C-alpha positions as a Markdown table, in Angstrom:
| # | Residue | x | y | z |
|---|---|---|---|---|
| 1 | Unk | 0.0 | 0.0 | 0.0 |
| 2 | Unk | 1.5 | 3.4 | -1.0 |
| 3 | Unk | 2.1 | 5.9 | 1.8 |
| 4 | Unk | 0.0 | 9.0 | 1.8 |
| 5 | Unk | 2.9 | 11.2 | 3.1 |
| 6 | Unk | 0.9 | 14.4 | 3.6 |
| 7 | Unk | -1.8 | 12.7 | 5.7 |
| 8 | Unk | 1.0 | 11.0 | 7.7 |
| 9 | Unk | 2.7 | 14.3 | 8.3 |
| 10 | Unk | -0.6 | 15.8 | 9.7 |
| 11 | Unk | -1.1 | 12.8 | 12.0 |
| 12 | Unk | 2.5 | 13.0 | 13.2 |
| 13 | Unk | 2.2 | 16.8 | 13.8 |
| 14 | Unk | -1.2 | 16.2 | 15.6 |
| 15 | Unk | 0.8 | 14.2 | 18.2 |
| 16 | Unk | 4.2 | 15.8 | 18.2 |
| 17 | Unk | 3.9 | 19.3 | 16.7 |
| 18 | Unk | 3.2 | 22.8 | 18.0 |
| 19 | Unk | 1.9 | 26.0 | 16.5 |
| 20 | Unk | 3.1 | 28.8 | 18.7 |
| 21 | Unk | 3.1 | 32.6 | 18.8 |
| 22 | Unk | 5.4 | 34.2 | 21.3 |
| 23 | Unk | 6.0 | 37.9 | 22.2 |
| 24 | Unk | 9.3 | 39.4 | 23.0 |
| 25 | Unk | 10.0 | 43.0 | 24.2 |
| 26 | Unk | 12.0 | 44.8 | 21.5 |
| 27 | Unk | 13.4 | 48.3 | 21.1 |
| 28 | Unk | 13.7 | 47.7 | 17.4 |
| 29 | Unk | 9.9 | 47.4 | 16.9 |
| 30 | Unk | 7.7 | 50.5 | 16.9 |
| 31 | Unk | 5.2 | 49.1 | 19.5 |
| 32 | Unk | 8.0 | 47.8 | 21.8 |
| 33 | Unk | 7.2 | 44.2 | 21.1 |
| 34 | Unk | 8.1 | 41.6 | 18.5 |
| 35 | Unk | 5.6 | 38.9 | 17.5 |
| 36 | Unk | 7.2 | 35.5 | 16.7 |
| 37 | Unk | 5.0 | 32.9 | 15.1 |
| 38 | Unk | 6.6 | 29.4 | 14.8 |
| 39 | Unk | 5.7 | 25.9 | 13.8 |
| 40 | Unk | 7.8 | 23.0 | 15.3 |
| 41 | Unk | 7.7 | 19.3 | 15.6 |
| 42 | Unk | 10.1 | 17.2 | 17.7 |
| 43 | Unk | 11.4 | 13.7 | 17.5 |
| 44 | Unk | 14.1 | 11.5 | 19.1 |
| 45 | Unk | 17.4 | 11.6 | 17.2 |
| 46 | Unk | 17.2 | 7.9 | 16.3 |
| 47 | Unk | 13.9 | 8.6 | 14.5 |
| 48 | Unk | 14.8 | 12.0 | 13.0 |
| 49 | Unk | 14.3 | 10.8 | 9.4 |
| 50 | Unk | 10.8 | 12.1 | 9.5 |
| 51 | Unk | 12.0 | 15.6 | 10.3 |
| 52 | Unk | 14.4 | 15.5 | 7.3 |
| 53 | Unk | 11.6 | 14.3 | 5.1 |
| 54 | Unk | 9.4 | 17.2 | 6.2 |
| 55 | Unk | 12.1 | 19.7 | 5.7 |
| 56 | Unk | 12.7 | 18.4 | 2.2 |
| 57 | Unk | 9.0 | 18.1 | 1.3 |
| 58 | Unk | 8.4 | 21.8 | 2.3 |
| 59 | Unk | 11.7 | 23.2 | 1.3 |
| 60 | Unk | 12.1 | 25.3 | 4.4 |
| 61 | Unk | 12.8 | 25.3 | 8.1 |
| 62 | Unk | 15.7 | 24.1 | 10.1 |
| 63 | Unk | 16.5 | 21.2 | 12.3 |
| 64 | Unk | 18.3 | 21.7 | 15.6 |
| 65 | Unk | 18.8 | 20.0 | 18.9 |
| 66 | Unk | 16.2 | 20.8 | 21.6 |
| 67 | Unk | 18.1 | 20.9 | 24.9 |
| 68 | Unk | 15.0 | 20.9 | 27.0 |
| 69 | Unk | 14.2 | 17.3 | 26.2 |
| 70 | Unk | 17.2 | 15.9 | 24.2 |
| 71 | Unk | 15.2 | 15.6 | 21.0 |
| 72 | Unk | 15.7 | 17.2 | 17.5 |
| 73 | Unk | 13.3 | 19.9 | 16.5 |
| 74 | Unk | 12.2 | 20.9 | 13.0 |
| 75 | Unk | 11.1 | 24.5 | 13.1 |
| 76 | Unk | 9.8 | 27.1 | 10.7 |
| 77 | Unk | 9.8 | 30.7 | 11.9 |
| 78 | Unk | 9.9 | 32.7 | 8.7 |
| 79 | Unk | 6.5 | 34.3 | 8.0 |
| 80 | Unk | 6.7 | 33.8 | 4.2 |
| 81 | Unk | 7.8 | 30.1 | 4.7 |
| 82 | Unk | 4.9 | 29.6 | 7.2 |
| 83 | Unk | 2.5 | 31.2 | 4.7 |
| 84 | Unk | 3.9 | 29.3 | 1.7 |
| 85 | Unk | 4.4 | 25.8 | 3.1 |
| 86 | Unk | 3.0 | 25.2 | 6.5 |
| 87 | Unk | -0.4 | 26.9 | 6.3 |
| 88 | Unk | -1.3 | 25.4 | 2.9 |
| 89 | Unk | -0.4 | 21.9 | 4.1 |
| 90 | Unk | -2.7 | 22.0 | 7.1 |
| 91 | Unk | -5.5 | 23.7 | 5.1 |
| 92 | Unk | -5.4 | 20.7 | 2.7 |
| 93 | Unk | -4.7 | 18.0 | 5.3 |
| 94 | Unk | -6.4 | 19.2 | 8.6 |
| 95 | Unk | -5.6 | 17.9 | 12.0 |
| 96 | Unk | -8.0 | 15.6 | 13.8 |
| 97 | Unk | -7.5 | 16.6 | 17.4 |
| 98 | Unk | -8.3 | 19.9 | 19.2 |
| 99 | Unk | -4.9 | 21.1 | 17.9 |
| 100 | Unk | -6.8 | 22.1 | 14.8 |
| 101 | Unk | -8.2 | 25.1 | 16.9 |
| 102 | Unk | -4.6 | 26.2 | 17.6 |
| 103 | Unk | -3.8 | 25.9 | 13.9 |
| 104 | Unk | -6.9 | 28.0 | 12.9 |
| 105 | Unk | -5.7 | 30.8 | 15.4 |
| 106 | Unk | -2.1 | 30.5 | 14.2 |
| 107 | Unk | -3.3 | 30.9 | 10.6 |
| 108 | Unk | -5.3 | 34.0 | 11.5 |
| 109 | Unk | -2.3 | 35.5 | 13.2 |
| 110 | Unk | 0.0 | 34.8 | 10.3 |
| 111 | Unk | -2.5 | 36.3 | 7.9 |
| 112 | Unk | -2.9 | 39.4 | 10.1 |
| 113 | Unk | 0.9 | 39.7 | 10.1 |
| 114 | Unk | 1.1 | 39.4 | 6.3 |
| 115 | Unk | -1.3 | 42.3 | 6.1 |
| 116 | Unk | 0.9 | 44.3 | 8.5 |
| 117 | Unk | -1.6 | 44.4 | 11.3 |
| 118 | Unk | 1.1 | 43.7 | 13.9 |
| 119 | Unk | 2.4 | 47.2 | 13.2 |
| 120 | Unk | -0.7 | 49.0 | 14.6 |
| 121 | Unk | -1.8 | 48.9 | 18.2 |
| 122 | Unk | -5.3 | 47.7 | 17.3 |
| 123 | Unk | -4.0 | 44.9 | 15.0 |
| 124 | Unk | -1.4 | 43.9 | 17.6 |
| 125 | Unk | -4.1 | 43.7 | 20.2 |
| 126 | Unk | -6.1 | 41.3 | 18.0 |
| 127 | Unk | -3.0 | 39.2 | 17.5 |
| 128 | Unk | -2.3 | 39.0 | 21.3 |
| 129 | Unk | -6.0 | 38.1 | 21.9 |
| 130 | Unk | -5.8 | 35.2 | 19.4 |
| 131 | Unk | -2.4 | 34.0 | 20.6 |
| 132 | Unk | -3.6 | 33.8 | 24.2 |
| 133 | Unk | -6.4 | 31.4 | 23.1 |
| 134 | Unk | -3.8 | 29.0 | 21.7 |
| 135 | Unk | -2.1 | 26.2 | 23.6 |
| 136 | Unk | -4.1 | 26.5 | 26.7 |
| 137 | Unk | -2.0 | 24.0 | 28.6 |
| 138 | Unk | 1.2 | 25.9 | 27.8 |
| 139 | Unk | 3.0 | 28.4 | 29.9 |
| 140 | Unk | 3.4 | 32.1 | 28.8 |
| 141 | Unk | 6.2 | 34.4 | 29.9 |
| 142 | Unk | 4.0 | 37.5 | 29.6 |
| 143 | Unk | 0.3 | 37.9 | 30.1 |
| 144 | Unk | -1.9 | 39.7 | 27.6 |
| 145 | Unk | -2.3 | 42.6 | 30.0 |
| 146 | Unk | 1.4 | 42.9 | 30.5 |
| 147 | Unk | 1.9 | 43.1 | 26.8 |
| 148 | Unk | -0.9 | 45.4 | 25.9 |
| 149 | Unk | -0.4 | 47.8 | 28.8 |
| 150 | Unk | 3.2 | 48.3 | 27.8 |
| 151 | Unk | 2.8 | 49.0 | 24.1 |
| 152 | Unk | 4.7 | 52.1 | 23.0 |
| 153 | Unk | 3.8 | 54.2 | 20.0 |
| 154 | Unk | 6.6 | 55.9 | 18.2 |
């Protein structure tokens, strides 16, 4: 039986992947904060072939050691690569678990960023709101109120 690689990738990501949007204080950005969307999937080094297949299939991303759990991590952080490879894949091959909700929010945020909404206070606020609804079991370094109350306008 031939392998449906794209469906396999979605199933693998459903279990081992993460759509994440983080925020970092930044003097280089007009609002004082940088928005960092990223997609990642981890695997033990002895089974890293799937990460290399994914990188080859999508033609983007990087593979690096993840010191937090001694795995390897395939990661895409570039907005145009996210929009060109990651988003279309999961639009065509959706996730089965509740992680689909995180993907939908992630897609919304990436699209807002492509439109430049992260450069305005109101657009940035909508991005923060959407990001805070993602990955409910995860830990956040900054709360939405910490971020939104410290926006600067230059």
